[in-house]
All heavy atoms as an XYZ file, in Angstrom:
1032
protein
N     112.798    107.949    128.285
C     111.383    107.941    128.589
C     111.037    106.635    129.285
O     111.472    105.567    128.899
C     110.586    108.092    127.286
C     109.103    108.091    127.487
S     108.180    108.232    125.937
C     108.077    109.996    125.832
N     110.227    106.710    130.315
C     109.802    105.541    131.068
C     108.764    104.753    130.282
O     107.818    105.339    129.769
C     109.174    105.982    132.415
O     110.107    106.788    133.107
C     108.804    104.784    133.253
N     108.973    103.437    130.170
C     107.979    102.638    129.435
C     106.624    102.688    130.138
O     106.551    102.873    131.344
C     108.550    101.224    129.455
C     109.857    101.273    130.114
C     110.060    102.635    130.678
N     105.538    102.500    129.387
C     104.205    102.483    129.988
C     104.089    101.350    130.998
O     104.715    100.310    130.854
C     103.262    102.238    128.812
C     104.073    102.489    127.591
C     105.508    102.295    127.955
N     103.272    101.555    132.016
C     103.039    100.525    133.018
C     102.390     99.311    132.369
O     101.461     99.451    131.573
C     102.117    101.068    134.109
O     101.640    100.009    134.917
N     102.837     98.104    132.723
C     102.233     96.908    132.133
C     100.820     96.639    132.645
O     100.151     95.740    132.165
C     103.192     95.792    132.531
C     103.901     96.295    133.725
C     103.960     97.791    133.601
N     100.344     97.429    133.626
C      99.006     97.188    134.164
C      98.015     98.303    133.825
O      96.839     98.183    134.148
C      99.064     97.020    135.687
O      99.608     98.209    136.263
C      99.903     95.822    136.071
N      98.472     99.361    133.185
C      97.579    100.459    132.830
C      97.051    100.252    131.427
O      97.821    100.039    130.492
C      98.310    101.818    132.945
C      97.417    102.945    132.443
C      98.753    102.065    134.373
N      95.728    100.320    131.292
C      95.093    100.194    129.972
C      94.839    101.582    129.419
O      94.263    102.421    130.099
C      93.783     99.422    130.065
C      93.988     97.976    130.456
C      92.694     97.220    130.529
N      91.781     97.885    131.455
C      90.462     97.760    131.405
N      89.892     97.008    130.496
N      89.707     98.391    132.267
N      95.258    101.814    128.165
C      95.055    103.098    127.512
C      94.255    102.871    126.234
O      94.640    102.059    125.393
C      96.409    103.753    127.154
O      97.194    103.869    128.339
C      96.200    105.125    126.553
N      93.160    103.598    126.108
C      92.317    103.504    124.912
C      93.015    104.196    123.751
O      93.514    105.306    123.877
C      90.975    104.167    125.188
C      90.028    104.105    124.025
C      88.655    104.650    124.459
N      87.772    104.668    123.317
C      87.453    105.773    122.649
N      87.901    106.939    123.031
N      86.666    105.691    121.603
N      93.032    103.535    122.596
C      93.612    104.092    121.377
C      92.465    104.586    120.506
O      91.495    103.854    120.279
C      94.458    103.042    120.627
C      95.023    103.616    119.346
C      95.573    102.509    121.533
N      92.581    105.808    119.999
C      91.530    106.401    119.190
C      92.098    106.894    117.870
O      93.307    106.811    117.621
C      90.866    107.581    119.920
O      91.840    108.614    120.092
C      90.312    107.167    121.259
N      91.226    107.423    117.053
C      91.606    108.087    115.800
C      90.674    109.290    115.659
O      89.690    109.408    116.389
C      91.438    107.144    114.604
N      90.986    110.172    114.752
C      90.142    111.345    114.525
C      89.787    111.417    113.049
O      90.653    111.759    112.246
C      90.868    112.611    114.967
C      89.969    113.835    114.907
O      88.732    113.657    114.905
O      90.510    114.945    114.855
N      88.566    111.053    112.658
C      87.488    110.594    113.534
C      87.689    109.137    113.950
O      88.400    108.381    113.286
C      86.246    110.749    112.662
C      86.736    110.596    111.265
C      88.142    111.153    111.258
N      87.047    108.778    115.036
C      87.114    107.412    115.568
C      85.919    106.638    115.035
O      84.786    106.854    115.460
C      87.101    107.463    117.091
C      87.303    106.108    117.737
O      86.883    105.082    117.149
O      87.866    106.061    118.835
N      86.146    105.754    114.073
C      85.054    105.061    113.385
C      84.321    104.046    114.262
O      83.292    103.532    113.865
C      85.524    104.427    112.069
C      86.733    103.553    112.155
C      86.754    102.202    112.337
C      88.102    103.951    112.029
N      88.045    101.734    112.348
C      88.902    102.783    112.148
C      88.735    105.161    111.832
C      90.289    102.807    112.086
C      90.123    105.195    111.759
C      90.883    104.028    111.882
N      84.799    103.764    115.472
C      84.099    102.845    116.370
C      83.508    103.536    117.592
O      82.848    102.907    118.410
C      85.036    101.732    116.830
C      85.301    100.651    115.803
C      86.150     99.610    116.095
C      84.704    100.662    114.557
C      86.408     98.610    115.164
C      84.957     99.674    113.620
C      85.811     98.652    113.937
O      86.063     97.657    113.025
N      83.755    104.820    117.740
C      83.278    105.564    118.914
C      81.774    105.379    119.135
O      81.330    105.122    120.251
C      83.595    107.051    118.756
C      83.107    107.919    119.897
C      83.917    107.771    121.163
O      85.122    107.456    121.070
O      83.339    107.963    122.249
N      80.976    105.509    118.085
C      79.520    105.440    118.235
C      79.038    104.073    118.713
O      77.957    103.957    119.287
C      78.829    105.802    116.922
O      79.136    104.841    115.935
N      79.849    103.044    118.519
C      79.474    101.698    118.964
C      79.941    101.410    120.389
O      79.656    100.342    120.935
C      80.056    100.656    118.010
N      80.679    102.359    120.987
C      81.196    102.142    122.332
C      82.316    101.120    122.380
O      82.483    100.405    123.366
N      83.084    101.050    121.284
C      84.195    100.098    121.172
C      85.488    100.876    120.993
O      85.526    101.862    120.258
C      83.993     99.166    119.956
C      82.700     98.374    120.083
C      85.188     98.229    119.782
C      82.318     97.616    118.827
N      86.556    100.441    121.647
C      87.862    101.038    121.427
C      88.455    100.478    120.144
O      88.354     99.276    119.879
C      88.810    100.717    122.584
O      88.360    101.322    123.775
N      89.084    101.331    119.348
C      89.803    100.843    118.164
C      90.895     99.881    118.587
O      91.175     98.886    117.919
C      90.397    102.009    117.388
C      89.391    102.884    116.650
C      90.077    104.121    116.087
C      88.718    102.105    115.549
N      91.516    100.191    119.719
C      92.530     99.319    120.302
C      92.709     99.725    121.754
O      92.298    100.811    122.173
C      93.856     99.438    119.556
N      93.349     98.845    122.493
C      93.732     99.134    123.863
C      95.207     98.778    123.982
O      95.632     97.701    123.539
C      92.897     98.324    124.881
C      93.411     98.531    126.291
C      91.430     98.709    124.779
N      95.965     99.727    124.552
C      97.387     99.482    124.781
C      97.584     99.176    126.254
O      97.079     99.877    127.118
C      98.207    100.698    124.375
C      99.683    100.476    124.588
C     100.512    101.565    123.983
N     101.873    101.449    124.486
C     102.897    102.110    124.020
N     102.723    102.963    123.024
N     104.094    101.942    124.533
N      98.328     98.103    126.511
C      98.690     97.715    127.864
C     100.193     97.530    127.859
O     100.711     96.622    127.196
C      97.986     96.409    128.305
C      98.371     96.063    129.737
C      96.481     96.533    128.165
N     100.898     98.427    128.538
C     102.351     98.372    128.515
C     102.849     98.534    127.091
O     102.505     99.492    126.415
N     103.631     97.587    126.639
C     104.191     97.667    125.289
C     103.488     96.723    124.314
O     104.061     96.335    123.296
C     105.698     97.423    125.337
C     106.399     98.548    126.087
C     107.903     98.503    126.025
O     108.463     97.634    125.331
O     108.527     99.345    126.680
N     102.250     96.382    124.627
C     101.429     95.574    123.721
C     100.197     96.364    123.320
O      99.614     97.094    124.124
C     100.990     94.270    124.389
C     102.069     93.233    124.647
C     101.483     92.056    125.423
C     102.675     92.754    123.342
N      99.770     96.180    122.066
C      98.556     96.802    121.543
C      97.626     95.682    121.086
O      98.042     94.806    120.331
C      98.869     97.734    120.351
C      97.586     98.350    119.803
C      99.879     98.793    120.733
N      96.382     95.741    121.559
C      95.354     94.774    121.190
C      94.298     95.538    120.410
O      93.604     96.397    120.968
C      94.737     94.143    122.443
C      95.737     93.432    123.312
C      96.470     94.121    124.265
C      95.954     92.071    123.153
C      97.401     93.470    125.064
C      96.881     91.412    123.942
C      97.616     92.113    124.906
N      94.159     95.238    119.114
C      93.170     95.955    118.312
C      91.823     95.247    118.359
O      91.751     94.030    118.519
C      93.587     96.094    116.834
O      93.421     94.842    116.169
C      94.998     96.606    116.680
N      90.780     96.035    118.205
C      89.472     95.457    117.918
C      89.532     94.931    116.498
O      90.437     95.289    115.728
C      88.386     96.527    118.008
O      88.170     96.901    119.343
N      88.569     94.133    116.125
C      88.500     93.685    114.742
C      88.356     94.902    113.837
O      87.426     95.691    114.000
N      89.285     95.058    112.917
C      89.231     96.179    111.978
C      88.491     95.722    110.734
O      88.820     94.706    110.131
C      90.636     96.686    111.653
C      91.340     97.295    112.862
C      90.559     98.435    113.461
O      90.238     99.411    112.787
N      90.222     98.325    114.738
N      87.489     96.502    110.396
C      86.591     96.168    109.297
C      86.916     97.020    108.070
O      87.663     97.995    108.170
C      85.148     96.402    109.740
N      86.349     96.678    106.929
C      86.590     97.450    105.706
C      85.725     98.708    105.662
O      84.821     98.849    104.843
C      86.227     96.466    104.599
C      85.164     95.611    105.211
C      85.561     95.469    106.654
N      85.998     99.623    106.600
C      85.251    100.879    106.669
C      86.222    102.049    106.571
O      87.383    101.934    106.960
C      84.427    100.987    107.970
C      83.367     99.890    108.031
C      85.308    100.943    109.206
N      85.712    103.171    106.048
C      86.542    104.372    105.996
C      86.461    105.088    107.344
O      85.817    104.602    108.292
C      86.144    105.271    104.819
C      84.749    105.853    104.925
O      84.149    105.869    106.029
O      84.236    106.303    103.879
N      87.098    106.237    107.448
C      87.180    106.970    108.708
C      85.821    107.407    109.239
O      85.695    107.746    110.411
C      88.088    108.178    108.541
N      84.802    107.387    108.400
C      83.471    107.793    108.831
C      82.547    106.595    109.044
O      81.351    106.755    109.257
C      82.867    108.770    107.818
C      83.739    109.971    107.640
N      83.842    110.968    108.579
C      84.596    110.305    106.653
C      84.707    111.878    108.178
N      85.187    111.492    107.014
N      83.103    105.375    108.943
C      82.329    104.166    109.179
C      81.611    103.610    107.971
O      80.876    102.631    108.093
N      81.834    104.195    106.788
C      81.182    103.696    105.574
C      81.948    102.490    105.024
O      83.180    102.501    104.963
C      81.117    104.791    104.516
N      81.228    101.464    104.618
C      81.852    100.266    104.056
C      82.541    100.601    102.736
O      81.996    101.296    101.888
C      80.801     99.166    103.850
O      80.252     98.814    105.124
C      81.405     97.924    103.199
N      83.746    100.066    102.571
C      84.564    100.274    101.376
C      84.590     98.971    100.571
O      84.644     97.883    101.141
C      86.003    100.674    101.790
C      86.932    100.689    100.606
C      85.991    102.013    102.511
N      84.558     99.069     99.255
C      84.769     97.912     98.390
C      83.713     96.833     98.479
O      84.055     95.644     98.493
N      82.469     97.200     98.506
C      81.392     96.197     98.596
C      81.559     95.173     97.468
O      81.657     95.538     96.291
C      80.003     96.870     98.535
C      78.900     95.823     98.500
C      79.820     97.806     99.725
N      81.647     93.886     97.848
C      81.792     92.807     96.878
C      83.208     92.578     96.379
O      83.444     91.662     95.601
N      84.183     93.389     96.817
C      85.575     93.306     96.338
C      86.487     92.954     97.513
O      86.876     93.821     98.296
C      85.970     94.643     95.711
C      87.371     94.645     95.120
O      88.204     93.791     95.497
O      87.641     95.530     94.288
N      86.834     91.665     97.626
C      87.628     91.201     98.754
C      88.958     91.944     98.871
O      89.339     92.371     99.961
C      87.883     89.690     98.679
C      88.736     89.205     99.816
C      88.164     88.947    101.051
C      90.107     89.047     99.665
C      88.950     88.534    102.125
C      90.900     88.639    100.725
C      90.320     88.371    101.961
N      89.674     92.092     97.776
C      90.996     92.731     97.831
C      90.886     94.181     98.286
O      91.678     94.639     99.129
C      91.711     92.632     96.476
O      91.869     91.237     96.163
C      93.077     93.285     96.509
N      89.913     94.922     97.772
C      89.724     96.310     98.208
C      89.401     96.364     99.697
O      89.912     97.232    100.422
C      88.611     96.974     97.398
N      88.581     95.432    100.162
C      88.249     95.417    101.585
C      89.466     95.056    102.433
O      89.707     95.679    103.474
C      87.092     94.457    101.851
C      85.773     94.984    101.321
C      84.571     94.266    101.896
O      84.676     93.367    102.736
N      83.394     94.683    101.445
N      90.247     94.080    102.001
C      91.436     93.692    102.756
C      92.446     94.836    102.812
O      93.061     95.080    103.857
C      92.064     92.443    102.138
N      92.603     95.567    101.712
C      93.508     96.732    101.718
C      93.019     97.792    102.708
O      93.819     98.387    103.435
C      93.625     97.326    100.323
C      94.426     96.484     99.355
C      94.612     97.204     98.010
N      95.078     96.311     96.984
C      96.319     95.814     96.896
N      97.208     96.137     97.790
N      96.646     94.998     95.912
N      91.711     98.015    102.767
C      91.168     98.997    103.712
C      91.404     98.548    105.151
O      91.740     99.351    106.014
C      89.675     99.223    103.464
C      89.062    100.264    104.394
C      89.622    101.657    104.145
O      89.743    102.075    102.999
N      89.966    102.362    105.206
N      91.226     97.266    105.403
C      91.458     96.739    106.744
C      92.913     96.964    107.149
O      93.193     97.409    108.269
C      91.058     95.254    106.822
C      91.562     94.619    108.105
C      89.552     95.100    106.703
N      93.870     96.682    106.254
C      95.274     96.936    106.574
C      95.530     98.424    106.781
O      96.300     98.814    107.665
C      96.202     96.371    105.493
C      96.629     94.956    105.756
C      96.126     93.917    104.985
C      97.530     94.651    106.760
C      96.508     92.606    105.220
C      97.929     93.344    107.014
C      97.420     92.311    106.239
N      94.889     99.293    105.998
C      95.037    100.736    106.190
C      94.513    101.144    107.566
O      95.136    101.962    108.268
C      94.316    101.500    105.080
N      93.382    100.579    107.957
C      92.839    100.882    109.285
C      93.767    100.385    110.386
O      94.000    101.083    111.376
C      91.445    100.272    109.442
C      90.403    100.946    108.574
O      90.641    101.987    107.979
N      89.239    100.331    108.485
N      94.291     99.175    110.218
C      95.246     98.661    111.199
C      96.453     99.581    111.311
O      96.922     99.878    112.414
C      95.707     97.248    110.815
C      94.801     96.097    111.184
C      95.312     94.801    110.561
C      94.684     95.949    112.697
N      96.961    100.051    110.167
C      98.123    100.947    110.180
C      97.818    102.222    110.957
O      98.647    102.684    111.759
C      98.552    101.271    108.753
N      96.642    102.787    110.754
C      96.254    104.009    111.466
C      96.157    103.767    112.964
O      96.716    104.518    113.770
C      94.902    104.539    110.932
O      95.070    104.894    109.565
C      94.420    105.741    111.718
N      95.447    102.719    113.332
C      95.259    102.413    114.750
C      96.604    102.139    115.421
O      96.886    102.660    116.508
C      94.293    101.221    114.915
C      94.244    100.747    116.358
C      92.905    101.596    114.432
N      97.429    101.342    114.781
C      98.731    101.023    115.371
C      99.615    102.256    115.484
O     100.297    102.448    116.497
C      99.415     99.916    114.576
C      98.719     98.551    114.659
C      99.376     97.567    113.705
C      98.712     98.023    116.089
N      99.612    103.107    114.470
C     100.405    104.349    114.544
C      99.946    105.198    115.725
O     100.773    105.779    116.450
C     100.294    105.128    113.235
N      98.647    105.261    115.931
C      98.119    106.043    117.041
C      98.437    105.431    118.401
O      98.304    106.096    119.424
C      96.614    106.252    116.885
C      96.287    107.182    115.739
O      97.151    107.840    115.186
N      95.026    107.213    115.355
N      98.850    104.181    118.394
C      99.239    103.494    119.624
C     100.753    103.479    119.815
O     101.244    102.870    120.761
C      98.712    102.062    119.602
N     101.480    104.119    118.898
C     102.943    104.101    118.988
C     103.545    102.836    118.431
O     104.612    102.395    118.851
N     102.873    102.250    117.445
C     103.315    100.992    116.849
C     103.200    101.102    115.333
O     103.142    102.198    114.792
C     102.448     99.839    117.386
O     102.895     98.594    116.911
N     103.176     99.973    114.649
C     103.037     99.956    113.200
C     102.832     98.545    112.702
O     102.978     97.576    113.455
N     102.500     98.438    111.426
C     102.292     97.108    110.842
C     103.529     96.224    110.984
O     103.412     95.003    111.105
C     101.896     97.237    109.366
C     100.525     97.831    109.071
C     100.327     97.989    107.558
C      99.413     96.982    109.679
N     104.703     96.841    110.987
C     105.937     96.063    111.120
C     106.117     95.485    112.520
O     107.002     94.668    112.744
C     107.148     96.919    110.749
C     107.315     98.125    111.649
O     106.305     98.673    112.154
O     108.475     98.537    111.854
N     105.267     95.883    113.456
C     105.355     95.402    114.836
C     104.281     94.373    115.184
O     104.160     93.959    116.329
C     105.247     96.589    115.801
C     106.396     97.564    115.671
C     107.729     96.903    115.977
O     107.907     96.321    117.046
N     108.658     96.937    115.036
N     103.490     93.966    114.181
C     102.458     92.957    114.428
C     103.076     91.626    114.819
O     104.041     91.176    114.204
C     101.594     92.749    113.179
C     100.549     93.813    112.893
C      99.894     93.549    111.547
C      99.516     93.862    113.987
N     102.517     91.006    115.838
C     102.980     89.681    116.234
C     101.916     88.619    116.029
O     102.223     87.444    115.909
C     103.499     89.653    117.691
C     104.740     90.503    117.831
C     102.435     90.095    118.675
N     100.617     89.032    115.973
C      99.537     88.056    115.816
C      98.378     88.687    115.073
O      97.947     89.783    115.400
C      99.052     87.595    117.203
C      97.832     86.672    117.203
C      98.133     85.312    116.625
C      97.046     84.281    116.885
N      96.059     84.169    115.850
N      97.914     87.997    114.057
C      96.720     88.399    113.311
C      95.670     87.305    113.472
O      95.993     86.121    113.384
C      97.017     88.522    111.810
C      97.982     89.588    111.339
C      98.297     89.392    109.864
C      97.372     90.953    111.579
N      94.429     87.717    113.680
C      93.307     86.799    113.582
C      92.434     87.353    112.471
O      91.905     88.465    112.587
C      92.533     86.690    114.905
O      93.451     86.309    115.939
C      91.427     85.644    114.791
N      92.356     86.603    111.387
C      91.666     87.042    110.175
C      90.356     86.286    110.072
O      90.341     85.055    110.044
C      92.537     86.769    108.926
C      91.852     87.287    107.670
C      93.928     87.371    109.084
N      89.259     87.047    110.016
C      87.926     86.465    109.870
C      87.448     86.770    108.459
O      87.463     87.927    108.032
C      86.952     87.078    110.882
C      87.388     86.902    112.309
C      88.047     87.930    112.966
C      87.152     85.726    112.993
C      88.453     87.794    114.280
C      87.551     85.569    114.308
C      88.212     86.612    114.960
N      87.034     85.746    107.727
C      86.509     85.924    106.367
C      85.188     85.180    106.244
O      84.940     84.203    106.956
C      87.503     85.420    105.284
C      88.782     86.234    105.295
C      87.804     83.941    105.462
N      84.365     85.641    105.324
C      83.084     84.973    105.101
C      83.194     83.863    104.055
O      82.248     83.106    103.868
C      82.005     85.987    104.679
O      82.451     86.659    103.506
C      81.726     86.978    105.798
N      84.356     83.761    103.401
C      84.578     82.712    102.401
C      86.042     82.315    102.416
O      86.921     83.116    102.070
C      84.175     83.205    101.015
C      84.222     82.120     99.948
O      84.830     81.039    100.184
O      83.665     82.340     98.863
N      86.325     81.098    102.821
C      87.710     80.607    102.931
C      88.431     80.630    101.591
O      89.661     80.636    101.537
C      87.726     79.196    103.568
C      89.080     78.883    104.198
C      87.319     78.135    102.570
C      89.329     79.587    105.490
N      87.685     80.712    100.504
C      88.290     80.763     99.167
C      89.158     82.013     98.986
O      89.956     82.066     98.053
C      87.212     80.708     98.099
N      89.018     83.000     99.866
C      89.829     84.225     99.771
C      91.224     84.058    100.381
O      92.007     85.007    100.382
C      89.119     85.389    100.459
C      87.838     85.786     99.811
N      87.746     86.170     98.494
C      86.586     85.848    100.311
C      86.488     86.459     98.208
N      85.764     86.259     99.284
N      91.551     82.878    100.867
C      92.824     82.670    101.557
C      94.020     83.000    100.666
O      94.972     83.632    101.114
C      92.927     81.247    102.088
C      94.121     81.054    103.004
C      94.051     79.746    103.770
O      93.274     78.849    103.428
N      94.850     79.631    104.799
N      94.012     82.597     99.409
C      95.146     82.885     98.521
C      95.272     84.378     98.240
O      96.381     84.925     98.244
C      95.023     82.114     97.209
C      95.260     80.618     97.388
O      95.840     80.212     98.425
O      94.851     79.855     96.497
N      94.150     85.046     98.016
C      94.184     86.498     97.781
C      94.717     87.212     99.012
O      95.522     88.150     98.903
C      92.797     87.020     97.421
N      94.303     86.769    100.198
C      94.806     87.385    101.419
C      96.294     87.106    101.580
O      97.061     88.000    101.950
C      94.041     86.901    102.659
C      94.540     87.576    103.899
C      94.141     88.867    104.195
C      95.422     86.939    104.743
C      94.623     89.522    105.313
C      95.919     87.577    105.864
C      95.507     88.867    106.153
N      96.706     85.886    101.296
C      98.124     85.539    101.410
C      99.000     86.410    100.521
O     100.079     86.835    100.927
N      98.534     86.699     99.324
C      99.299     87.565     98.413
C      99.401     88.984     98.969
O     100.465     89.613     98.906
C      98.644     87.583     97.035
N      98.323     89.489     99.538
C      98.347     90.825    100.132
C      99.232     90.855    101.375
O     100.029     91.772    101.567
C      96.922     91.265    100.486
C      96.781     92.655    101.101
C      97.323     93.728    100.153
C      95.338     92.935    101.447
N      99.112     89.833    102.221
C      99.954     89.759    103.417
C     101.422     89.738    103.034
O     102.256     90.374    103.677
C      99.601     88.529    104.254
C     100.430     88.454    105.530
C     100.282     87.196    106.355
N      99.379     86.161    105.965
C      99.676     85.163    105.126
N     100.854     85.103    104.536
N      98.794     84.225    104.878
N     101.761     89.020    101.970
C     103.157     88.924    101.532
C     103.720     90.283    101.112
O     104.925     90.510    101.203
C     103.277     87.917    100.392
N     102.860     91.193    100.662
C     103.323     92.544    100.334
C     103.777     93.276    101.593
O     104.705     94.076    101.551
C     102.226     93.348     99.643
C     101.864     92.827     98.279
C     100.655     93.545     97.694
O     100.230     94.587     98.178
N     100.082     92.976     96.649
N     103.123     93.004    102.718
C     103.473     93.650    103.983
C     104.592     92.915    104.710
O     105.367     93.532    105.437
C     102.248     93.727    104.900
C     101.194     94.664    104.406
N     101.288     96.029    104.516
C     100.019     94.422    103.782
C     100.221     96.598    103.991
N      99.437     95.640    103.528
N     104.662     91.608    104.543
C     105.626     90.770    105.273
C     106.327     89.825    104.306
O     106.060     88.626    104.291
C     104.906     89.971    106.374
C     104.091     90.876    107.252
C     102.722     90.975    107.084
C     104.706     91.688    108.206
C     101.973     91.852    107.849
C     103.966     92.572    108.971
C     102.600     92.645    108.786
O     101.861     93.518    109.525
N     107.237     90.362    103.475
C     107.888     89.517    102.465
C     108.937     88.559    103.039
O     109.278     87.580    102.393
C     108.523     90.531    101.517
C     108.730     91.758    102.345
C     107.616     91.768    103.354
N     109.434     88.857    104.249
C     110.464     88.006    104.843
C     110.139     87.745    106.317
O     109.400     88.489    106.946
C     111.859     88.665    104.755
O     111.831     89.914    105.453
C     112.285     88.897    103.310
N     110.754     86.700    106.846
C     110.568     86.352    108.257
C     111.228     87.416    109.141
O     112.163     88.078    108.691
C     111.174     84.981    108.514
N     110.774     87.617    110.345
C     109.711     86.855    110.990
C     108.332     87.351    110.561
O     108.075     88.550    110.533
C     109.936     87.128    112.479
C     110.559     88.482    112.527
C     111.372     88.602    111.269
N     107.490     86.418    110.210
C     106.118     86.722    109.832
C     105.273     86.769    111.109
O     105.582     86.092    112.074
C     105.562     85.635    108.906
C     106.459     85.336    107.741
C     107.139     84.135    107.671
C     106.628     86.260    106.720
C     107.966     83.856    106.593
C     107.447     85.986    105.634
C     108.128     84.784    105.580
N     104.177     87.526    111.097
C     103.297     87.462    112.270
C     102.642     86.083    112.359
O     102.423     85.431    111.340
C     102.235     88.528    112.002
C     102.585     89.203    110.727
C     103.702     88.463    110.093
N     102.345     85.664    113.575
C     101.520     84.471    113.760
C     100.131     84.807    113.229
O      99.739     85.981    113.227
C     101.465     84.095    115.233
N      99.408     83.808    112.745
C      98.114     84.106    112.134
C      97.146     82.948    112.292
O      97.525     81.782    112.196
C      98.297     84.388    110.642
C      97.012     84.683    109.897
C      97.270     84.908    108.414
O      98.031     85.826    108.077
O      96.699     84.161    107.607
N      95.883     83.300    112.523
C      94.772     82.366    112.413
C      93.880     82.909    111.310
O      93.612     84.108    111.259
C      93.983     82.284    113.723
O      94.800     81.802    114.759
N      93.444     82.044    110.410
C      92.599     82.432    109.278
C      91.314     81.630    109.406
O      91.324     80.408    109.248
C      93.326     82.127    107.959
C      92.726     82.791    106.761
C      93.082     84.084    106.401
C      91.797     82.122    105.973
C      92.530     84.703    105.281
C      91.236     82.732    104.852
C      91.608     84.027    104.506
N      90.222     82.311    109.707
C      88.993     81.638    110.111
C      87.820     82.054    109.240
O      87.578     83.250    109.047
C      88.666     81.997    111.580
C      87.425     81.276    112.056
C      89.849     81.730    112.485
N      87.076     81.079    108.732
C      85.830     81.390    108.027
C      84.711     81.466    109.055
O      84.585     80.605    109.929
C      85.487     80.322    106.993
C      84.179     80.630    106.263
C      83.894     79.669    105.126
O      84.791     79.271    104.405
N      82.635     79.303    104.973
N      83.895     82.522    108.930
C      82.750     82.716    109.814
C      81.476     82.782    108.975
O      81.533     83.075    107.776
C      82.904     84.005    110.657
C      84.095     83.887    111.603
C      83.045     85.236    109.775
N      80.351     82.540    109.595
C      79.072     82.589    108.877
C      78.725     84.006    108.462
O      78.129     84.220    107.403
C      77.963     82.002    109.737
N      79.089     84.980    109.298
C      78.775     86.374    108.996
C      79.618     87.281    109.869
O      80.092     86.874    110.934
C      77.298     86.655    109.237
N      79.795     88.507    109.399
C      80.428     89.557    110.184
C      79.343     90.556    110.577
O      78.173     90.380    110.215
C      81.563     90.203    109.379
C      82.727     89.243    109.088
C      83.650     89.797    108.018
C      83.493     88.939    110.367
N      79.686     91.586    111.325
C      78.686     92.518    111.863
C      77.854     93.206    110.783
O      76.700     93.550    111.016
C      79.367     93.562    112.739
N      78.426     93.396    109.605
C      77.703     94.003    108.478
C      77.745     92.973    107.350
O      78.818     92.489    106.987
C      78.395     95.298    108.056
C      77.669     96.041    106.947
O      77.305     95.408    105.935
O      77.508     97.260    107.076
N      76.624     92.624    106.769
C      76.622     91.579    105.733
C      77.420     91.933    104.488
O      77.733     91.044    103.698
C      75.133     91.402    105.405
C      74.449     92.594    105.937
C      75.283     93.124    107.063
N      77.808     93.195    104.316
C      78.626     93.587    103.159
C      80.111     93.334    103.395
O      80.901     93.355    102.466
C      78.403     95.066    102.836
C      76.958     95.378    102.451
C      76.717     96.857    102.347
N      76.916     97.436    103.685
C      76.898     98.739    103.955
N      76.703     99.605    102.984
N      77.065     99.171    105.183
N      80.490     93.105    104.644
C      81.902     92.881    104.971
C      82.305     91.459    104.623
O      81.620     90.494    104.950
C      82.165     93.130    106.441
C      81.900     94.530    106.903
C      81.625     95.625    106.130
C      81.857     94.968    108.254
N      81.426     96.728    106.922
C      81.567     96.354    108.236
C      82.040     94.342    109.472
C      81.464     97.109    109.399
C      81.938     95.090    110.627
C      81.657     96.459    110.585
N      83.452     91.336    103.972
C      84.000     90.031    103.595
C      85.174     89.631    104.483
O      85.588     88.473    104.472
C      84.453     90.071    102.131
C      83.385     90.492    101.122
C      84.003     90.640     99.735
C      82.227     89.513    101.130
N      85.734     90.606    105.234
C      86.927     90.374    106.039
C      86.929     91.312    107.237
O      86.426     92.437    107.158
C      88.213     90.566    105.199
C      89.472     90.281    106.035
C      88.253     91.952    104.565
C      90.757     90.235    105.227
N      87.508     90.834    108.316
C      87.776     91.635    109.510
C      89.030     91.056    110.137
O      89.219     89.838    110.131
C      86.588     91.554    110.473
C      86.706     92.430    111.676
C      85.440     92.443    112.519
O      84.321     92.406    111.949
O      85.567     92.478    113.757
N      89.895     91.918    110.655
C      91.148     91.448    111.263
C      91.323     92.094    112.630
O      91.192     93.309    112.770
C      92.377     91.806    110.400
C      92.301     91.168    109.021
C      93.670     91.371    111.110
C      93.439     91.581    108.084
N      91.637     91.254    113.624
C      92.085     91.776    114.907
C      93.549     91.393    115.053
O      94.009     90.419    114.439
C      91.240     91.270    116.065
C      91.302     89.786    116.304
C      90.416     89.323    117.452
O      89.370     89.942    117.713
O      90.796     88.342    118.087
N      94.274     92.196    115.830
C      95.709     91.988    115.887
C      96.280     92.319    117.253
O      95.673     93.037    118.047
C      96.390     92.866    114.831
N      97.473     91.784    117.488
C      98.290     92.123    118.642
C      99.623     92.591    118.092
O     100.178     91.959    117.188
C      98.497     90.905    119.581
C      99.391     91.279    120.758
C      97.156     90.362    120.051
N     100.117     93.714    118.617
C     101.374     94.273    118.145
C     102.221     94.757    119.313
O     101.701     95.041    120.398
C     101.119     95.439    117.188
N     103.511     94.874    119.068
C     104.415     95.502    120.019
C     104.325     97.007    119.843
O     103.996     97.489    118.748
C     105.849     95.042    119.769
C     106.097     93.545    119.879
C     107.513     93.217    119.433
C     105.857     93.085    121.308
N     104.643     97.750    120.877
C     104.653     99.209    120.793
C     105.879     99.737    121.523
O     106.354     99.119    122.476
C     103.390     99.797    121.384
N     106.355    100.883    121.083
C     107.489    101.520    121.741
C     107.032    102.281    122.968
O     105.925    102.113    123.456
N     107.873    103.165    123.440
C     107.593    103.910    124.656
C     106.689    105.121    124.427
O     106.314    105.780    125.364
C     108.899    104.351    125.301
N     106.350    105.429    123.177
C     105.521    106.604    122.933
C     104.083    106.330    123.378
O     103.595    105.224    123.283
C     105.550    106.991    121.446
O     105.053    105.940    120.667
N     103.395    107.352    123.877
C     102.053    107.144    124.419
C     101.020    106.893    123.337
O     101.178    107.326    122.206
C     101.759    108.457    125.142
C     102.607    109.465    124.426
C     103.845    108.736    123.983
N      99.969    106.214    123.726
C      98.837    105.999    122.810
C      98.036    107.270    122.713
O      98.031    108.096    123.607
C      97.964    104.859    123.345
N      97.368    107.424    121.595
C      96.516    108.590    121.371
C      95.076    108.262    121.704
O      94.604    107.190    121.541
C      96.645    108.956    119.891
C      95.872    110.139    119.485
C      96.255    110.449    118.084
N      94.986    110.471    117.357
C      94.841    111.061    116.207
N      95.841    111.627    115.632
N      93.700    111.070    115.599
């Protein structure tokens, strides 16, 4: 199979697409790279999950990343860069423990862990955007 063109952008979706109504792509694939939008702690219908529970929200964000990446022909094991936005830096240890469940050995993804004043929904405690490698399979 011929690899995707490095100059063609392909929108990655899900069914249902929880960002469609906002006019945002869940991710965009360019060649063999996938660039995700910030994945929030929302279910497939856009409802916030785990209000007030950082760990539940972080697990939902990873589940959303897994879905988006799978639909792009990738997976969590192909992540190369995470940018993690949190509303309280005190969650860094809890996030580190969860990340270690996904990446127990090197090579670990590169990561930035940033505290922000607020996310798009005041109930959200975490949002993650990512860059991942993808195989030759087409994005959905």
